[in-house]
DOZA-338667 format. One line per field, with one value per residue (C-alpha): residue number from 1; x, y, z. Coordinates in nm, 2 decimals, always signed. Layout:
BEGIN
n: (NUM;...)
east: (X;...)
north: (Y;...)
up: (Z;...)
//
This chain:
BEGIN
n: (1;2;3;4;5;6;7;8;9;10;11;12;13;14;15;16;17;18;19;20;21;22;23;24;25;26;27;28;29;30;31;32;33;34;35;36;37;38;39;40;41;42;43;44;45;46;47;48;49;50;51;52;53;54;55;56;57;58;59;60;61;62;63;64;65;66;67;68;69;70;71;72;73;74;75;76;77;78;79;80;81;82;83;84;85;86;87;88;89;90;91;92;93;94;95;96;97;98;99;100;101;102;103;104;105;106;107;108;109;110;111;112;113;114;115;116;117;118;119;120;121;122;123;124;125;126;127;128;129;130;131;132;133;134;135;136;137;138;139;140;141;142;143;144;145;146;147;148;149;150;151;152;153;154;155;156;157;158;159;160;161;162;163;164;165;166;167;168;169;170;171;172;173;174;175;176;177;178;179;180;181;182;183;184;185;186;187;188;189;190;191;192;193;194;195;196;197;198;199;200;201;202;203;204;205;206;207;208;209;210;211;212;213;214;215;216;217;218;219;220;221;222;223;224;225;226;227;228;229;230;231;232;233;234;235;236;237;238;239;240;241;242;243;244;245;246;247;248;249;250;251;252;253;254;255;256;257;258;259;260;261;262;263;264;265;266;267;268;269;270;271;272;273;274;275;276;277;278;279;280;281;282;283;284;285;286;287;288;289;290;291;292;293;294;295;296;297;298;299;300;301;302;303;304;305;306;307;308;309;310;311;312;313;314;315;316;317;318;319;320;321;322;323;324;325;326;327;328;329;330;331;332;333;334;335;336;337;338;339;340;341;342;343;344;345;346;347;348;349;350;351;352;353;354;355;356;357;358;359;360;361;362;363;364;365;366;367;368;369;370;371;372;373;374;375;376;377;378;379;380;381;382;383;384;385;386;387;388;389;390;391;392;393;394;395)
east: (+0.00;+0.14;+0.20;-0.12;+0.04;+0.37;+0.56;+0.81;+0.96;+0.94;+1.11;+0.90;+1.07;+1.24;+1.02;+1.08;+0.74;+0.66;+0.35;+0.18;+0.38;+0.13;+0.30;+0.14;-0.21;-0.16;-0.43;-0.39;-0.36;-0.08;-0.30;-0.33;-0.56;-0.40;-0.75;-0.70;-0.43;-0.53;-0.38;-0.42;-0.11;-0.11;+0.23;+0.07;-0.04;+0.32;+0.31;+0.00;+0.17;+0.47;+0.25;+0.07;+0.39;+0.48;+0.13;+0.14;+0.48;+0.35;+0.05;+0.27;+0.50;+0.23;+0.01;+0.32;+0.23;+0.51;+0.35;+0.07;-0.11;-0.24;-0.51;-0.48;-0.82;-0.79;-0.41;-0.36;+0.01;+0.06;+0.28;+0.12;+0.12;+0.47;+0.60;+0.44;+0.63;+0.96;+0.94;+0.73;+0.90;+0.66;+0.45;+0.45;+0.19;+0.04;-0.26;-0.28;-0.62;-0.76;-1.07;-0.89;-0.68;-0.44;-0.37;-0.32;-0.07;+0.13;+0.12;+0.27;+0.55;+0.62;+0.61;+0.88;+1.08;+1.10;+1.18;+0.89;+0.71;+0.75;+0.54;+0.31;+0.04;-0.18;-0.55;-0.80;-1.14;-1.42;-1.35;-1.65;-1.53;-1.17;-1.30;-1.55;-1.29;-0.99;-0.91;-0.62;-0.49;-0.49;-0.74;-0.66;-0.93;-0.82;-1.10;-1.18;-1.43;-1.62;-1.52;-1.87;-1.98;-1.68;-1.68;-1.92;-1.73;-1.39;-1.50;-1.58;-1.24;-1.04;-0.93;-0.99;-0.77;-0.68;-0.65;-0.89;-0.76;-1.00;-0.94;-1.21;-1.16;-1.52;-1.47;-1.74;-2.02;-1.81;-1.73;-2.09;-2.08;-2.33;-2.51;-2.77;-2.50;-2.34;-2.67;-2.71;-2.36;-2.29;-2.63;-2.50;-2.57;-2.24;-2.21;-2.02;-1.79;-1.43;-1.37;-1.53;-1.21;-1.22;-1.59;-1.52;-1.31;-1.57;-1.84;-1.64;-1.55;-1.92;-2.01;-1.75;-1.86;-2.22;-2.14;-1.92;-2.20;-2.42;-2.16;-2.12;-1.79;-1.64;-1.37;-1.10;-0.95;-0.57;-0.48;-0.66;-0.56;-0.64;-0.38;-0.40;-0.77;-0.84;-0.90;-0.77;-0.87;-0.72;-0.92;-0.86;-1.15;-1.25;-1.50;-1.70;-2.00;-1.98;-2.28;-2.30;-2.03;-2.23;-2.40;-2.07;-1.89;-2.16;-2.32;-2.40;-2.23;-2.39;-2.25;-2.33;-2.18;-2.27;-2.06;-1.83;-1.94;-1.93;-1.98;-1.99;-2.29;-2.34;-2.66;-2.82;-2.80;-2.89;-3.26;-3.19;-2.90;-3.03;-3.37;-3.21;-2.95;-3.18;-3.44;-3.19;-3.15;-2.84;-2.75;-2.73;-2.70;-2.48;-2.43;-2.44;-2.06;-1.80;-1.74;-1.46;-1.08;-0.94;-0.59;-0.45;-0.19;+0.07;+0.02;+0.05;+0.38;+0.52;+0.43;+0.58;+0.91;+0.92;+0.85;+1.13;+1.37;+1.29;+1.26;+1.61;+1.68;+1.36;+1.31;+0.98;+0.79;+0.84;+0.47;+0.41;+0.64;+0.46;+0.13;+0.26;+0.42;+0.11;-0.11;+0.10;+0.06;-0.32;-0.43;-0.53;-0.68;-1.05;-1.24;-1.36;-1.07;-1.10;-0.93;-0.78;-0.94;-1.29;-1.24;-1.12;-1.40;-1.68;-1.58;-1.46;-1.11;-0.88;-0.59;-0.56;-0.32;-0.10;-0.22;+0.12;+0.13;-0.23;-0.15;+0.15;-0.06;-0.33;-0.08;+0.07;-0.27;-0.30;-0.51;-0.37;-0.36;-0.20;-0.19;-0.38;-0.27;-0.62;-0.57;-0.27;-0.47;-0.63;-0.58;-0.73;-0.77;-0.95;-1.03;-1.38;-1.45;-1.44;-1.09;-0.97;-1.07;-0.90;-0.58;-0.61;-0.58;-0.28;+0.07)
north: (+0.00;+0.34;+0.61;+0.80;+1.15;+1.33;+1.25;+1.43;+1.34;+1.51;+1.42;+1.42;+1.31;+0.98;+0.91;+0.99;+1.02;+1.01;+1.21;+1.40;+1.71;+1.98;+2.22;+2.02;+2.12;+2.50;+2.71;+3.03;+3.24;+3.02;+2.85;+2.48;+2.28;+1.95;+1.79;+1.86;+1.60;+1.23;+1.12;+1.35;+1.48;+1.81;+1.94;+2.20;+1.92;+1.81;+2.00;+1.81;+1.48;+1.59;+1.63;+1.30;+1.09;+1.24;+1.19;+0.82;+0.79;+0.93;+0.70;+0.39;+0.50;+0.60;+0.29;+0.07;-0.14;-0.33;-0.34;-0.16;-0.20;+0.10;+0.14;+0.45;+0.44;+0.71;+0.69;+0.87;+0.84;+0.65;+0.93;+0.93;+0.55;+0.51;+0.78;+0.59;+0.27;+0.46;+0.70;+0.54;+0.26;-0.02;+0.01;-0.36;-0.33;-0.06;-0.10;+0.16;+0.18;+0.40;+0.33;+0.48;+0.22;+0.49;+0.60;+0.24;+0.19;+0.49;+0.39;+0.05;+0.23;+0.45;+0.15;-0.02;+0.30;+0.34;-0.03;-0.11;-0.38;-0.62;-0.38;-0.19;-0.35;-0.17;-0.22;-0.06;-0.09;+0.12;+0.28;+0.10;-0.23;-0.21;-0.11;-0.39;-0.65;-0.53;-0.45;-0.24;-0.06;+0.27;+0.38;+0.71;+0.89;+1.18;+1.23;+1.52;+1.72;+1.56;+1.24;+1.19;+0.91;+0.70;+0.74;+0.46;+0.19;+0.32;+0.28;-0.08;-0.13;+0.01;-0.25;-0.19;+0.09;+0.18;+0.52;+0.68;+0.99;+1.19;+1.50;+1.74;+2.00;+2.11;+2.40;+2.65;+2.43;+2.36;+2.73;+2.83;+2.99;+2.73;+2.61;+2.41;+2.21;+2.14;+2.02;+1.79;+1.64;+1.64;+1.69;+2.00;+2.38;+2.57;+2.93;+3.19;+3.33;+3.41;+3.07;+2.88;+2.68;+2.53;+2.48;+2.29;+2.04;+2.01;+1.94;+1.66;+1.51;+1.52;+1.34;+1.07;+1.02;+0.99;+0.73;+0.54;+0.52;+0.35;+0.07;+0.05;+0.23;+0.54;+0.78;+0.97;+1.26;+1.21;+1.51;+1.77;+2.06;+2.32;+2.39;+2.55;+2.53;+2.19;+2.02;+1.69;+1.49;+1.17;+0.97;+0.65;+0.41;+0.17;-0.11;-0.06;+0.12;+0.37;+0.51;+0.88;+0.92;+1.12;+1.32;+1.43;+1.51;+1.64;+1.99;+2.32;+2.65;+2.96;+3.28;+3.65;+3.83;+4.17;+4.11;+3.82;+3.61;+3.24;+2.91;+2.54;+2.39;+2.02;+1.88;+1.80;+2.16;+2.32;+2.38;+2.55;+2.77;+2.85;+2.96;+3.24;+3.35;+3.36;+3.55;+3.83;+3.87;+3.87;+3.51;+3.24;+2.87;+2.63;+2.25;+1.99;+1.98;+1.79;+1.98;+1.76;+1.80;+1.83;+1.69;+1.42;+1.59;+1.31;+1.31;+1.69;+1.69;+1.40;+1.54;+1.87;+1.71;+1.46;+1.71;+1.93;+1.63;+1.52;+1.86;+1.91;+1.55;+1.50;+1.86;+1.89;+2.22;+2.50;+2.57;+2.22;+2.29;+2.62;+2.43;+2.16;+2.41;+2.63;+2.33;+2.22;+2.56;+2.59;+2.24;+2.31;+2.65;+2.74;+2.65;+2.88;+3.13;+3.50;+3.71;+4.05;+4.16;+4.07;+4.23;+4.55;+4.57;+4.48;+4.73;+4.99;+5.01;+5.26;+5.02;+4.64;+4.48;+4.20;+3.86;+3.80;+4.12;+4.07;+3.72;+3.84;+4.12;+3.88;+3.65;+3.93;+4.00;+3.63;+3.49;+3.17;+3.26;+3.14;+3.19;+2.94;+2.76;+2.81;+3.18;+3.41;+3.67;+3.42;+3.37;+3.17;+3.30;+3.24;+3.61;+3.73;+4.00;+4.29;+4.17;+4.13;+4.49;+4.61;+4.43;+4.57;+4.93;+4.84;+4.91)
up: (+0.00;-0.09;+0.16;+0.26;+0.21;+0.16;+0.48;+0.70;+1.04;+1.38;+1.71;+2.03;+2.35;+2.27;+1.96;+1.59;+1.42;+1.05;+0.97;+0.69;+0.59;+0.68;+0.43;+0.16;+0.29;+0.34;+0.19;-0.01;+0.31;+0.45;+0.71;+0.76;+0.99;+1.09;+1.03;+0.66;+0.63;+0.55;+0.88;+1.18;+1.36;+1.55;+1.64;+1.87;+2.09;+2.17;+2.50;+2.60;+2.51;+2.71;+3.01;+2.94;+2.95;+3.29;+3.42;+3.32;+3.48;+3.80;+3.80;+3.75;+4.03;+4.28;+4.21;+4.27;+3.96;+3.81;+3.47;+3.30;+2.96;+2.77;+2.50;+2.28;+2.14;+1.86;+1.79;+1.46;+1.38;+1.71;+1.86;+2.21;+2.26;+2.12;+2.36;+2.64;+2.54;+2.51;+2.80;+3.08;+3.28;+3.35;+3.03;+2.91;+2.63;+2.42;+2.19;+1.92;+1.75;+1.47;+1.26;+0.96;+0.78;+0.66;+1.01;+1.12;+0.83;+0.93;+1.30;+1.21;+1.03;+1.33;+1.57;+1.35;+1.31;+1.69;+1.76;+1.98;+1.79;+2.09;+2.30;+2.07;+1.86;+1.60;+1.52;+1.29;+1.46;+1.57;+1.91;+2.07;+1.93;+2.06;+2.40;+2.42;+2.33;+2.54;+2.90;+3.02;+3.32;+3.12;+2.86;+2.67;+2.48;+2.26;+2.01;+1.78;+1.98;+2.27;+2.44;+2.58;+2.35;+2.44;+2.82;+2.90;+2.70;+2.82;+3.18;+3.11;+2.96;+3.25;+3.51;+3.88;+4.00;+3.65;+3.49;+3.24;+3.06;+2.83;+2.62;+2.52;+2.24;+2.21;+2.45;+2.34;+2.50;+2.81;+2.85;+2.85;+2.50;+2.38;+2.70;+2.51;+2.34;+2.68;+2.82;+2.51;+2.53;+2.91;+3.08;+3.25;+3.21;+3.17;+3.27;+3.07;+3.34;+3.41;+3.57;+3.28;+3.20;+3.55;+3.50;+3.18;+3.38;+3.65;+3.39;+3.23;+3.56;+3.66;+3.34;+3.39;+3.76;+3.65;+3.38;+3.62;+3.87;+3.62;+3.61;+3.99;+3.97;+4.14;+4.02;+4.19;+4.00;+3.95;+3.74;+3.52;+3.32;+3.05;+2.78;+2.44;+2.38;+2.52;+2.86;+2.98;+3.28;+3.42;+3.68;+3.88;+3.83;+4.10;+4.06;+4.37;+4.49;+4.78;+4.96;+4.93;+4.67;+4.42;+4.69;+4.83;+4.50;+4.27;+4.30;+4.14;+4.08;+4.23;+4.07;+4.09;+3.79;+3.94;+4.26;+4.15;+4.45;+4.37;+4.55;+4.49;+4.65;+4.72;+4.57;+4.90;+5.01;+4.67;+4.74;+5.08;+4.97;+4.62;+4.75;+4.97;+4.71;+4.41;+4.60;+4.64;+4.27;+4.04;+4.10;+3.83;+3.86;+3.66;+3.67;+3.78;+3.81;+4.00;+4.33;+4.47;+4.42;+4.07;+4.16;+4.38;+4.61;+4.56;+4.19;+4.16;+4.36;+4.16;+3.82;+3.90;+4.02;+3.73;+3.46;+3.58;+3.60;+3.24;+3.07;+2.95;+2.85;+2.65;+2.54;+2.71;+2.64;+2.89;+2.90;+3.04;+3.33;+3.40;+3.40;+3.64;+3.87;+3.90;+3.96;+4.25;+4.40;+4.34;+4.42;+4.78;+4.72;+4.69;+4.37;+4.10;+4.05;+3.99;+3.72;+3.76;+3.43;+3.56;+3.90;+3.73;+3.48;+3.72;+3.99;+3.73;+3.88;+3.70;+3.69;+3.64;+3.89;+3.79;+3.93;+4.08;+4.27;+4.40;+4.51;+4.71;+4.86;+4.97;+5.12;+5.32;+5.46;+5.57;+5.29;+5.13;+4.76;+4.44;+4.06;+3.85;+3.53;+3.39;+3.31;+3.30;+3.48;+3.72;+4.09;+4.38;+4.73;+5.06;+5.07;+4.99;+4.73;+4.98;+5.10;+4.74;+4.67;+4.98;+4.88;+4.53;+4.67;+4.89;+4.76)
//
């Protein structure tokens, strides 16, 4: 079979990957969308793949597993799964799958090129078919758009205590720009707010937790992040039922765009709290969402350390280190971050403070605070809005 497209090679981490030369698909304005190539490869997602290899390494280490198997359900060129085989100690088997025969052909070439034919096998099946016929410790979903249709079969394919990672690139619904689409896909109403990127992660985690409950499973968030117009969550899946699990971890968002007050409310208290707040006017409700933690503390610490240790040797992207570092700082801070831009515009402040300066000022006043990886102008704090405004004026 002939090559599916004009090919070029790129190095990522320890892997050398053959992929379609995107220059061949540039339009008259000099723009190219990776989706235009016969086999999908997005070089802009390298940073996310850098993070993914470190996340999987942390999972293997912290779970104390000697070996893990991985299913890369929509593998394209095979770059992510091949990097797992090359860069993550303990990965004993990787299954690459893509429904497109052209992608499977190129993935096989890349497997041979990188010398991992003993570890990596390639299939060309529908996603639901490969998930129904295979079990693994790690299942990786990286579809074009929403992962929602694949969550249920992926949960069935993950072994007890295993890791499910899912990427979502359909951000407009999750950010509240198209709330009806979010309801249709995720059964959650998203708000358009300054903290919408965090909300997107919480909506996806809620959806996964709900689907898991149908199967008598529970999830524990391991690591989540926003990066370059996509979100990615990794959760540990346990095959057990626990009384009160959904009641404790699912809830709603209460938000007042006029005052910037916000709160996560557990479902069991939603009626009582919402009644009082909504009667006062100005408040809006979003959700349901996941209201529990977004990151496991040990995972956050290990990923930050490991990313720094690997960065120079594997040429990992700098932005990934910034994401990992900020997550380790924000993981124990209050949910639903603020942004300096929104505070300044809402309260008609003459000057916008830098988030770094404001965080330092709040910390001096005794309020635990941090930057957030979700937004360059974002910050988390235990301070209320009045205290934030007071710190804003301090010099």
